[in-house]
C-alpha positions as a Markdown table, in Angstrom:
| # | Residue | x | y | z |
|---|---|---|---|---|
| 1 | Met | 36.1 | 97.6 | -24.9 |
| 2 | Ser | 39.7 | 98.5 | -25.9 |
| 3 | Asp | 42.4 | 95.9 | -25.8 |
| 4 | Thr | 44.1 | 97.6 | -22.8 |
| 5 | Asn | 40.9 | 97.6 | -20.8 |
| 6 | Ala | 40.1 | 94.0 | -21.7 |
| 7 | Tyr | 43.7 | 93.0 | -20.7 |
| 8 | Trp | 43.5 | 94.6 | -17.3 |
| 9 | Ser | 40.0 | 93.5 | -16.7 |
| 10 | Arg | 41.1 | 89.9 | -17.2 |
| 11 | Asn | 44.2 | 90.4 | -15.2 |
| 12 | Leu | 42.2 | 91.8 | -12.2 |
| 13 | Arg | 39.8 | 88.9 | -12.5 |
| 14 | Tyr | 42.7 | 86.4 | -12.3 |
| 15 | Leu | 44.1 | 88.3 | -9.3 |
| 16 | Gly | 40.7 | 88.3 | -7.5 |
| 17 | Ile | 40.1 | 84.6 | -8.0 |
| 18 | Leu | 43.6 | 83.6 | -6.9 |
| 19 | Leu | 43.6 | 85.9 | -3.9 |
| 20 | Ser | 40.2 | 84.5 | -2.9 |
| 21 | Ile | 41.6 | 81.0 | -3.0 |
| 22 | Trp | 44.6 | 82.0 | -0.9 |
| 23 | Phe | 42.3 | 83.8 | 1.6 |
| 24 | Val | 40.0 | 80.7 | 1.9 |
| 25 | Val | 43.0 | 78.4 | 2.4 |
| 26 | Ser | 45.0 | 80.6 | 4.8 |
| 27 | Tyr | 42.3 | 82.2 | 6.8 |
| 28 | Gly | 39.5 | 79.8 | 6.4 |
| 29 | Phe | 41.3 | 76.4 | 6.6 |
| 30 | Gly | 44.0 | 77.7 | 9.0 |
| 31 | Ile | 41.9 | 79.7 | 11.4 |
| 32 | Leu | 38.1 | 79.5 | 10.9 |
| 33 | Phe | 37.7 | 75.8 | 10.1 |
| 34 | Ala | 40.8 | 74.6 | 12.0 |
| 35 | Asp | 38.9 | 72.9 | 14.8 |
| 36 | Ala | 36.8 | 70.9 | 12.3 |
| 37 | Leu | 39.9 | 70.0 | 10.2 |
| 38 | Asn | 41.8 | 69.0 | 13.3 |
| 39 | Ala | 39.5 | 66.0 | 13.6 |
| 40 | Ile | 41.4 | 64.7 | 10.5 |
| 41 | Arg | 44.9 | 63.5 | 10.9 |
| 42 | Ile | 47.4 | 63.3 | 8.0 |
| 43 | Pro | 48.3 | 59.6 | 7.5 |
| 44 | Gly | 51.8 | 58.7 | 8.4 |
| 45 | Thr | 52.5 | 61.9 | 10.3 |
| 46 | Gly | 49.9 | 62.2 | 13.0 |
| 47 | Phe | 49.6 | 65.9 | 12.4 |
| 48 | Lys | 46.1 | 67.4 | 12.6 |
| 49 | Leu | 45.0 | 68.8 | 9.2 |
| 50 | Gly | 44.0 | 72.2 | 10.6 |
| 51 | Phe | 47.4 | 72.6 | 12.2 |
| 52 | Trp | 49.1 | 71.6 | 9.0 |
| 53 | Phe | 47.1 | 74.2 | 6.9 |
| 54 | Ala | 48.0 | 76.9 | 9.5 |
| 55 | Gln | 51.7 | 76.1 | 9.5 |
| 56 | Gln | 52.6 | 74.8 | 6.1 |
| 57 | Gly | 49.6 | 74.1 | 3.8 |
| 58 | Ser | 48.7 | 77.8 | 3.2 |
| 59 | Ile | 52.4 | 78.4 | 2.2 |
| 60 | Tyr | 52.4 | 75.5 | -0.3 |
| 61 | Val | 49.1 | 76.7 | -1.8 |
| 62 | Phe | 50.5 | 80.3 | -2.1 |
| 63 | Val | 53.6 | 79.0 | -4.0 |
| 64 | Val | 51.3 | 76.9 | -6.3 |
| 65 | Leu | 49.2 | 80.0 | -6.9 |
| 66 | Ile | 52.3 | 82.0 | -7.9 |
| 67 | Phe | 53.0 | 79.4 | -10.6 |
| 68 | Val | 49.4 | 79.4 | -11.7 |
| 69 | Tyr | 49.4 | 83.2 | -12.0 |
| 70 | Ala | 52.6 | 83.2 | -14.0 |
| 71 | Arg | 51.2 | 80.6 | -16.4 |
| 72 | Leu | 47.9 | 82.5 | -16.8 |
| 73 | Met | 49.7 | 85.8 | -17.4 |
| 74 | Asn | 52.0 | 84.2 | -20.0 |
| 75 | Arg | 48.9 | 82.9 | -21.8 |
| 76 | Leu | 47.2 | 86.3 | -21.5 |
| 77 | Asp | 50.2 | 88.2 | -22.7 |
| 78 | Gly | 50.4 | 85.9 | -25.7 |
| 79 | Glu | 46.8 | 86.4 | -26.5 |
| 80 | Phe | 47.1 | 90.2 | -26.4 |
| 81 | Gly | 50.4 | 90.3 | -28.2 |
| 82 | Val | 52.5 | 91.7 | -25.3 |
| 83 | Ala | 54.4 | 88.5 | -24.5 |
| 84 | Glu | 58.1 | 88.8 | -23.6 |
| 85 | Glu | 60.4 | 87.0 | -26.0 |
C-alpha cells in the first residue's frame, strides 16, 4: 500500500471511530438511553444525567473529540512526513 493510501486509510479510521463515539454519546445517551440515565442525578446539581447529556454533555464530548482528532492528526502527519512546521 502506498504512503498516500495508508495515510488516508488511517485518517478515515480515526474519523470513523471518533464520529461513532460522538454518535453514541449524542444520540444514544441523549435520546435512546435518556430514560435509563435519568434515574441517575448529577451530585450537587440535581440534574438528571440523561437531560445533561442531551443538553450539554454531548457538546463537551464533541469539543474533547476535536482536540483528540487534532492530536491524532498531528502525530499521523509527523509519522508520514507531512507535518506543518
